[in-house]
C-alpha positions in Angstrom: 0.2 -0.1 0.0 1.3 3.3 -1.1 2.7 5.8 1.9 1.3 8.9 1.9 2.8 11.7 4.1 0.7 14.6 5.4 2.2 17.9 6.9 0.1 20.7 8.4 0.5 22.5 11.7 -3.5 22.1 12.0 -4.3 18.8 14.0 -7.9 19.4 12.5 -6.7 19.3 9.1 -4.3 16.2 9.4 -7.2 14.4 11.0 -9.9 15.0 8.0 -7.1 14.0 5.3 -6.2 11.3 7.1 -9.9 10.0 7.4 -10.5 10.9 3.9 -7.4 8.3 2.7 -7.0 5.6 5.0 -8.9 3.1 3.2 -6.8 3.8 0.1 -3.2 5.0 1.5 -1.2 4.4 4.3 -1.3 7.4 6.0 1.8 9.2 8.0 1.1 12.4 10.0 3.5 15.2 10.7 2.6 18.7 12.4 5.9 20.5 11.3 7.9 20.7 8.2 11.1 19.5 10.8 8.9 16.4 11.8 8.4 15.8 8.1 11.9 15.6 7.2 12.6 13.2 9.9 9.9 11.1 8.9 11.2 11.2 5.2 14.4 9.7 5.8 13.4 6.6 8.3 10.7 5.8 5.8 10.5 7.4 2.4 7.2 8.0 1.8 5.5 7.6 -1.9 3.9 11.1 -2.0 4.0 14.1 0.3 1.2 16.4 0.7 2.5 19.6 2.2 0.8 22.6 3.7 2.4 26.1 2.8 1.3 28.3 5.5 3.2 26.8 8.6 5.1 28.4 11.6 8.9 28.5 11.7 9.5 26.3 8.7 6.8 26.9 5.9 6.1 24.9 2.9 8.6 26.2 0.7 11.3 25.9 3.2 10.6 22.1 4.1 10.3 21.4 0.3 13.8 23.3 -0.4 15.4 20.9 2.1 13.6 17.9 0.7 14.9 18.8 -2.9 18.2 19.1 -1.4 18.4 15.7 -0.1 19.7 12.9 -2.1 17.4 10.3 -0.6 14.7 12.1 -0.8 14.2 14.4 -3.5 12.3 12.3 -6.0 9.5 11.9 -3.9 6.7 14.1 -5.6 4.8 16.9 -3.4 1.8 18.3 -3.8 1.1 21.5 -1.9 -1.8 22.5 0.1 -2.7 26.1 0.1 -5.8 28.4 1.3 -3.9 30.8 -1.1 -5.5 31.0 -4.4 -3.1 33.9 -6.1 -1.2 33.4 -8.9 2.0 34.4 -7.4 2.0 31.7 -4.8 1.0 28.9 -7.6 3.6 30.2 -9.8 6.2 30.0 -6.9 5.0 26.6 -6.0 5.7 25.0 -9.6 8.5 26.4 -9.9 9.8 25.4 -6.4 9.4 21.8 -7.9 5.5 20.6 -6.7 4.2 18.5 -9.0 0.6 19.9 -8.2 -1.1 22.1 -5.7 -4.6 21.4 -3.9 -6.6 24.1 -2.3 -8.0 23.9 1.4 -10.5 23.0 2.6 -9.7 19.9 0.2 -12.3 17.7 -1.3 -12.1 14.3 -1.2 -12.5 13.2 -4.7 -10.0 15.4 -6.0 -7.9 14.6 -3.6 -7.8 11.0 -4.2 -7.9 11.7 -8.1 -4.8 13.8 -7.6 -3.0 11.6 -5.7 -3.6 8.2 -8.1 -2.8 10.2 -11.3 0.7 11.6 -9.5 1.5 8.2 -8.0 0.5 6.3 -11.5 3.0 8.9 -13.3 5.9 8.7 -10.7 5.7 4.7 -11.0 5.9 5.3 -14.6 8.5 7.4 -14.4 10.6 5.1 -12.2 10.0 2.5 -14.5 11.1 4.2 -17.8 14.3 5.1 -16.1 15.2 1.8 -14.7 14.4 0.4 -18.2 17.1 3.1 -19.5 19.6 2.9 -16.7 19.6 -1.1 -18.0 20.0 -0.2 -21.1 23.1 1.9 -20.6 24.6 -0.4 -18.0 24.2 -3.4 -21.1 26.3 -0.3 -23.1 28.7 0.2 -20.9 29.3 -3.6 -20.0 29.4 -4.2 -23.5 32.2 -1.2 -24.1 34.1 -2.9 -20.9 34.5 -6.0 -22.2 35.2 -5.2 -25.7 38.5 -3.4 -24.0 38.9 -6.1 -21.5 38.5 -9.0 -24.3 42.0 -7.7 -25.7 43.4 -9.5 -22.5 42.6 -13.3 -22.2 43.9 -13.5 -18.5 41.4 -10.8 -17.2 37.8 -12.9 -18.3 34.8 -11.2 -16.6 37.5 -8.7 -14.5 35.0 -5.5 -14.7 31.7 -7.7 -13.8 33.7 -9.2 -10.5 35.2 -5.7 -9.1 31.5 -4.1 -9.6 30.1 -6.4 -7.3 33.6 -5.8 -5.0 33.0 -2.0 -5.0 29.4 -2.4 -4.2 29.9 -4.8 -1.2 32.7 -2.1 0.1 30.7 0.9 -0.8 27.7 -0.6 1.2 29.6 -1.5 4.1 30.8 2.0 4.3 27.6 3.6 4.3 26.5 1.0 6.9 29.2 1.9 9.1 28.4 5.5 8.9 31.8 6.5 7.0 31.8 9.5 4.6 28.2 10.5 5.3 28.7 13.7 3.8 29.8 11.7 0.2 28.5 8.5 0.5 24.7 7.1 0.4 22.6 4.7 -1.5 22.3 7.0 -5.0 26.0 8.0 -4.9 27.0 4.3 -4.4 24.7 3.3 -7.5 26.6 5.5 -9.4 30.0 4.8 -8.5 29.2 1.0 -8.9 28.1 1.9 -12.7 31.2 3.9 -13.2 33.5 1.3 -11.9 33.0 -0.5 -15.2 35.0 1.8 -16.8 38.0 1.6 -14.8 40.3 0.3 -17.3 39.0 2.2 -20.4 42.3 3.8 -21.0 43.6 0.7 -21.8 42.1 0.9 -25.3 45.2 3.1 -25.7 47.9 0.9 -24.8 49.4 -1.6 -27.7 49.3 -4.7 -27.7 52.8 -5.5 -27.1 52.8 -3.8 -23.8 49.2 -4.9 -22.9 49.8 -8.7 -23.6 53.4 -9.1 -22.8 54.1 -12.7 -21.4 56.2 -11.4 -18.7 56.5 -8.5 -16.6 57.0 -5.1 -18.0 60.3 -3.1 -18.0 60.4 0.3 -17.0 59.7 1.8 -20.2 56.9 -0.4 -20.9 55.4 0.2 -17.6 55.6 4.1 -17.8 53.6 3.6 -21.0 50.9 1.0 -19.1 50.6 3.7 -16.6 49.3 6.1 -18.8 45.8 4.2 -19.2 45.2 6.1 -16.2 45.2 9.3 -17.9 44.2 8.3 -21.3 40.7 6.9 -19.8 40.5 10.1 -17.8 40.2 11.8 -21.1 38.0 9.6 -22.5 35.5 9.8 -19.6 35.9 13.6 -19.7 35.0 14.2 -23.1 32.0 11.4 -22.7 30.6 13.7 -19.9 30.8 16.8 -21.7 28.8 15.6 -24.2 26.4 13.9 -22.0 26.6 15.8 -18.9 23.1 14.4 -17.6 25.1 10.7 -17.2 26.3 11.9 -13.9 28.1 8.4 -13.3 30.7 9.4 -16.1 32.0 11.9 -13.9 32.9 9.2 -11.3 34.2 7.1 -14.0 36.7 10.0 -14.9 37.5 9.9 -11.3 38.2 6.3 -10.7 39.9 5.4 -14.2 42.4 8.3 -13.4 42.9 7.7 -9.6 42.3 3.6 -9.1 46.2 3.1 -9.1 46.9 6.2 -6.8 48.2 4.9 -3.3 47.1 6.3 0.3 50.6 7.0 1.2 51.1 8.8 -1.9 53.1 6.5 -3.9 50.9 5.9 -6.5 50.7 7.2 -10.0 49.7 9.1 -12.1 50.2 12.0 -9.8 51.2 10.7 -6.3 47.8 11.8 -4.7 48.2 11.0 -1.0 45.3 10.0 1.8 42.1 12.0 1.0 43.3 14.0 -1.9 42.5 10.7 -3.7 38.7 10.9 -4.7 36.8 8.4 -2.7 35.6 6.4 -5.3 39.1 5.7 -6.4 40.0 4.6 -3.0 37.2 1.8 -3.2 38.1 0.7 -6.7 41.6 0.2 -5.6 40.7 -2.3 -3.2 38.2 -3.8 -5.6 40.9 -3.7 -8.3 44.0 -5.2 -6.4 41.8 -8.2 -4.6 40.3 -9.1 -8.4 44.1 -9.0 -10.0 45.8 -11.2 -7.5 43.4 -14.1 -7.1 43.8 -14.3 -10.7 46.3 -16.4 -12.8 48.6 -13.8 -15.6 50.8 -15.2 -17.8 53.8 -14.3 -15.6 52.6 -15.6 -12.3 50.3 -17.7 -10.7 47.0 -16.5 -8.7 47.3 -16.2 -5.0 45.0 -18.0 -2.6 42.0 -16.0 -1.3 43.8 -15.8 2.1 47.2 -14.6 0.8 45.3 -12.1 -1.3 43.5 -11.0 2.2 46.8 -10.4 3.7 48.1 -8.6 1.0 45.1 -6.2 1.4 45.1 -6.0 4.6 48.9 -5.5 5.3 48.5 -2.2 2.9 46.1 -0.5 5.2 47.7 2.9 5.3 50.2 2.7 2.6 48.5 1.2 -0.3 45.0 1.3 0.8 42.6 4.0 2.9 42.5 2.4 6.7 38.7 3.1 6.2 38.1 1.2 3.2 40.2 -1.7 4.4 38.1 -1.9 7.4 34.9 -2.4 5.7 37.1 -5.0 3.2 37.5 -7.1 6.8 33.8 -7.0 7.2 32.5 -8.0 3.7 35.5 -10.2 2.7 33.8 -13.5 2.8 31.3 -12.0 0.4 34.2 -11.0 -2.0 35.7 -14.7 -1.3 32.9 -16.4 -2.5 32.9 -14.4 -5.7 36.5 -14.8 -6.5 35.9 -18.7 -5.8 33.1 -18.6 -8.4 35.0 -16.6 -10.9 34.4 -18.5 -13.9 30.5 -18.3 -13.1 29.9 -14.8 -12.6 26.7 -13.5 -14.3 24.8 -10.6 -14.7 21.9 -12.4 -12.1 25.2 -12.2 -9.6 25.9 -9.0 -10.0 22.0 -7.8 -9.3 22.2 -10.1 -6.1 25.2 -8.0 -4.8 24.0 -4.5 -6.2 21.8 -4.0 -3.1 
């Protein structure tokens, strides 16, 4: 049953609307904008009926705070107002409400408007999901095309996406990086991780497929895949600025070989100078690399890989990301052990 949050400082109005809606919806009540925001974070209603004229925090200010939150900004809001003037209606629509209803509220009009906007919201979400699935399919195919040049890295981008998702979700659960990381941003980072090695498209097969360790000159060329990838993704983002995950993709491509102590490449960034998404990607990328066979070395055992990464805490890797790694390691190990059978279904299972 859809949840409707009704916000009004007048208790009689709240009870009246609750009575009108209770047979069709689960109704949540708030007597102030501040209380409404608390409820939104805890429950995330499907739609909000918001009074305009309230003391302390009026409807416009409450709406502004709703729209500024990455978690609840997509909730459709309908204003309830006793003002019939054009200026109020214009300001309401410009502020991002989907509709407004004049008070006193008439039941049939209220029910009709709610159904209309809930149906549209569901349709919009469904459409966006289909577009996202199509985009993911294109990005994954592009990434796999680049990856296929190196026969020793099968399904690398798919597995690292799972690892990035596991690590990011644990960081959110622990409350780390609360100002940078939430479920919405984590979804974008997971999508972006598929493109972390896109710069390898500019590295010759002589170097990329060399059956042995690279010499210093060759390694210098290989390191440029970070900046090459960043340039490619920056251009893509400039051409399609609505695809915000490409901004993360650029940061990840450029920074996933930086090290926490500043000894990495391409720029020798250290600590929090390295974008968080790159710090998460670094752990995922190294873990998947060392548990795989390469032409110049055999794979490590998963326990050896764990020890390697854990011992890199504070030097190669962000200590906070390693703390998350220790919690989700069992799930990462399961993915590594079934590496030959990873599928899109597995990715969905771990996307949360």
